[in-house]
N, C-alpha and C positions, 0 to 999 in steps of 0.2 A: 355166702353171696359176696362177690367182689365189690369193693367200693368203686372200682373203675368200670362200672357197668350201668346199663339202663334197664329198669324193670318196667314191663308193659303188660297190662291186663286187657285182653280182648273182651269187651263187653258183649260181643255176639255169642261167645262160647263160654266165657268165664275163665278161660285158660290164661295163665301168666307165663311170660317169657323173660329171660334175662339175656340181654345183648351186650357183648363187650364193647367198651369205648376205647378207641385207639387214636391218639393225636387229635382228640376233640371231635371224633367222628364215629359213626357206626357204619358198618358195611351194609350197603343196600340189599345185598343178597341175604343177609341175616333176617330181613323183614319177610322174606319168602317163607320162612318157617311158620309165620302167623297165617293160619288158614281157617276159614269158616267150616270147611268140610274136607274130606280126604281128596275129592276131585277138584278142589279150589286151587287156582294157580298160586295163590299167596299174595301178600300185600306188596304193592309197589309204591314208590313215591311219585307224586306229580309235581314237577318243577319246571314250568315254562321258562325258557331262557336261562336255565341253570343258575338261578339266583341264590341257591343254597345247596349246591351239589358240587362236591370235589371230584373231578374226573381223573385226577392223577396225583402222584406224589412228586414233588420237585425240590431241587436244591438251588435253583437259579436265581429267582427274584422273589423278594419278600415285600409285601405291602401291608401296612396298617392304615386303613382308610380313615379311621376315627382320629388317629394322631397325625396323619399326614406324613407317613414314613414310607420311603421307597429305597430299598437296598438291592444292589447287585452282588450276589455271592457274599453277602455280609457287609459290603462297603456302602456307606451312605451315598446317595446320588449327588449330594452337595459336594462331598469331597472329591468324587470322580470328576464332576464338572469343573471343579476348581483346579485340580492338579493333573488329571489324566488327559489323554486324547482318544479319538474314536477307535483307532486300531488297537491300542492297549486295552481299552474297555472291551472291545470285541474278543480279544484273546482271553480276558478274564471270564466273560460269559461262556465261552466255549470250553475252557479248560479248568475253571474253578479257582485259579490262582492268578495273580498278576505275574507277568513274565519277568525274567531276569533280563539284563541288557542283551545278552547273547540271544536269548529266546525271542525278544522283541525284534531285534535286527533281522533275524532269519524269517520271522513271521511277516514283518512289513515288506521285506524284500520279495517274499513269495507272492504277496498280494499285488505289489507293484508290477510284477512281471506276468500277471495274468489278466491285466486290464483290457488287452486287445480282444476284440470279438472277431469271429469268422466273417470274412467279407460277404459271404452269402446272406448273412443276417440282415445286411443293409438292403438287399433285394426285397426281403420281407417287409422291412420298414417303409420303403418308398412306395409299396403297394397301397399303403393307407392314404386316405384323403388328406389333403393339406390341413383340414380343420379337425382331424381326429383328436380325441382327448389323449394326452400323453400317457395317462394311467392305463387306458385301454391298450395302447401300443406296447407299453412296458409289460403288461400282463401276458400279451400274446408272444412277445419275444422271449420272455423268460421261459414260458412253457415250451416254446419251440426249441430251446437249447437242449432239451432231452433227446431230440433227434440228432443233434450234433455230437453228443457225448453218450452213445448208447450203453457204454460201460457203467453209466450212472445207476443203472437198474440193479447192480450188484451191491445193494445197500448193506449187506452183512459183512463186507470186507472193510475193516477200519481204515486202511490206507486209501482205498478207492473213495470211501466216504469223505475223508478229509480233503482229498483232491477236489471233489465237487464243491465242498464248502468254500474252499479258497477261491475257486472259479466264480462262484455265485457272488461272494462278497466283493471280489475284484471287478467283476463285469457290470454290476448294477449301476454304478455312476456313469459308465460308458453308455449303456443302453438308455439310461434316463436322459443324458445330455443329447444323444443322437435323436431321441424322440422329440425333444424340444427344438433342435435345429431343423428337423423336418417340418414342424408346424410353422416355423417362421421363414422357411425357404432359404436357410443359410447352409453353406457347405459344412460337412462334418469336420469337427476339430478332434484329432486323434489324441489318445492319452500321451502324456509326456512324463517319462520316468524321473525327471528332475524334481517333480512336485510331490508333496505328500498326498494322502488320500483325499482330503477336502480341497486342497489347492488344485489338485488335478481336475477334480470335478468342476471347480469354478472356471478354469481355463477352457475346458471342453464346452462349457455352457456359453461363455461370453467372449471368447477370443474372436477378434475381427481380422484385420490384415497385418497386424504387427507380427514380427518374426518370433518374438518371445513375449508371452503374456506376463504381466506383472500382477501378482496376487497381493491385494491389500491384507497385511497380517491381522488387522482387527477383524475384518470380515471373515477371513479364514478361521480365526479362533472362534468367532461367533458360530460358524457352521459346525466346528468341532463340538462345541458345547451342545448345540441343538441336536446333533447326531447322537451324542452320549445320552441325552435326556430321553431320546426316542428309541433307544436300542432294544429295550425289552420292557414288557409291562404285564408279566404273569399271564394268566389264562384269559386274555381278551378274545374278542370275536375272531380276529385274523389268526391268532395263535391257536385257537381251538380248531379253526379250519385247517391249519397246517398239520396239527396233530391228528385230526380226523381223517384227512386224506392220506397222510403218511401212515396211518395205522393199517391201511390196506397194502403196505409195503410198496407204495408208489415211489418213483424216483424223486430226488429232492427238487428238481426243476418243476415238475408237475405239481408237487405239493406247494412249492413257493408261489406258483401261478395261482393256485386256489387261495392262498393267503392274501395275495395282492387283490384278488377279486373281492374278498371280504373287506379289505381295507379301503376299497374304492368307494364304499357307501358313505353318504353324507353324515351318518351317525357315528362313523368311525374315522377313517383317515381323511375324509372330506370335510371334517368339522371345521378346521381352521379356514378353509375356503369359504364355508358358510358364514363364519364370523366376519370375515372381511366384507362379504356381500351385505351382511346385516348393517355393518358400520357405514357402508356407502349409502345404503337406503335411508338410514337415519339422517345422514347429511350434515348435521351440525350439533354442537354441544347443547345448544338451546332446545333442541327437539328431543333430548334424552328423556326428560320427565314424562312427556306425552307417550313415548315409546314404552317406558316402564309401565305406565298405566294400562296401555293396550295389552301388554304381556299378561298382566294380572287379571284383566277382565275378559280375555279372549277364550278362556276355557281350554287352553292348550293349542289353539289354532296359530297363535303368534308366540314364538319361542325366543328366549334369550340365549342365543348360541354362545358356546364357550363357557357356560356356567353349569355346574353340576357334573357329577360323575357317578357311574354305577358303584365304584369302590370308595372313592374319597368322600367323606362327610366332614372334611376339613379343607383348608387351603391346599391345593395340589402342590406338593413340594417342587415339582418341575416348573410350575407357573411362577413361583417365587424367584427362581434363578433366571428364568427367561426374562422376567421384568427387569432385573438388573442388567442382563445382557443387552436389552433393547437400548438403554441409555448409551452404551459404548458404540453400538452400531449407528445410532442417530448422530453421534458426534462426527462420524465419517460421511454418512449419506445425506445428512440433513434430517430434520424432524418430520416424521410421517404425519401429515395433517389429520389422519384418522385417530392418532394417539389421544388427542384431547377428548374425543368422543368416547373412546375406550375407558379412559381414566374416570370420566364422569359417570359412565355406566357402572363401573366397579364401585365408585364411591357411594352412589345412591343405592345400589343393590345390597351392599354389605351393611347398610343401615336400615334397610326396609324389612319390616317384620315378616313379610310374605316370603322373602328369599332366605332370611336368617332361620325362620322356623323350618324350612325345607332343607336347610344345610346346603344351599347352593352357593358354591364358591367358584372363583375363576379356575379353569383347568388349563392344561398345557396348550390347548388350541387358542386361547383367548388372545395371547400376545405373539405367538409364534408367527402367525400370518402377517402381522405388521412388520416384523423383522424381515421375513422373506421378501415382502413387497419392497421394502426399503433397499434391500440388496439387489433388486432388479429382477427377481423371479416373477414370472406371470402367475396369476391366480391358479390357472389350470395345473401348474406344476406342484402346487402345495401337497396334494396326496402322494405324489411321486417322491417329494422330499421326505415324506414320512416312511415310504417303502424302502428307500435306500438304507437308512440305518437300522430299521426294524428287521432287515434280512438276517442279521446275525442272531437276533433274539429268536426268530423263527427256527433257524438252523440249530441253535443250541437246544431248544425245546424238542425239536424233531429227533436229534441224536439221543437226547435223554430218554425220549419215549421208546426208541428202538432198543435201548439197553435195559429197559424196565421189563422184567419177566412177568409182571402182573398185567401188563397191557395186552389187549387183543384188538382185533378190528372193531372200530367204533360202530355200535349198533344200538341206539336208544330204543326203549320200549315206547308204546303208545297206549292211550286209553281210547278204545274203539267205541264210537257212539252211533255208528251207522246201522243199516238193516242187517240183521243176523243172517237171514237166508230168504231168497225170493225165487220163484219159478220164472223161467223165461217166457215172455209173451210175444208171439209173432207180431210183426209191425202192423199188420192189417187189423189186429184185434185190440190194439192199444187205444185207450181213450185219451 
């Protein structure tokens, strides 16, 4: 009997089984060997929301939630946030290694020269109501790009695949900025190749009548850091959606549209928007203790947004760096008045046994919204600001899935609890 195995005795039959353990897991299909009778389907696992099920093998992102560790391809997120920029980190996620100077120059040049979108895409955009949510517009426009690039469906061609990846990363800021300009009734500001990735996005968002927009380097660097911190996060809801839809060999634009739809939800990409609305509803630092009491006594009806995470049972490493980044931004923009409320919430919650016992610590959403608001982004744009950098993570995971020979079209099992078989009753005879 191997030491690297699991012995199971089925008390229904008295039979024993030995299941191999690989990388700390057993294969779910090995459980199918355990049957009560010959015509039994075999054991399955029941795991709502995949709380303890590994759906893939990956080399991209590593998280240790208990220790508060997040690494991209082995590099700690803190080092990348301090020394790297978004496009270099994007290259790392996609290729597995940091680029050389020549590789980086070619990569960034390729991205910069694909930022323009087809003029007809604007016609789709202006068809939306003026008050449409920018995340809904982004989701629709990204999905529509599959019709502009029909060759994208040839996903088994590595060269073609890479071209679509470049297009998606390059065009996301343009689509996002155009969606914002539509909601505020401003003319579109086109990409300017003199700017870097984040600087270009800022000028497309905020350019007015000036001939040449001036990007504040502190705000540009803050956006670079925020984009790095949001670039990937393992098998979260939207990444699972990207892999799930992509497993049917859908084109990358359609798969990314599905990932954006998953990110749209308030429990995922909309969380920092909910944090800001919570802080606004609290209203003042003095009202924080009463709000904390309400959270504890509501039975879950009132939630402390921005605290707790499915994976992290320690301080979110991204939240630590964002908190530092906030001070630099506020020196330029002025202190966000909601910051005092946020700091008081954090102080009380980290000392309160109710939250400590449940290992509820600030996550990436708790401070990011304050920074975005201080930089001039409207609250509705917060989930969009999540989708832009996360695109590279989705695409890295999508491409890894396509090259994994163990992957098939996603098709979870179910436990059926309904009627087994009933005869049809004519409508006149039904009681």
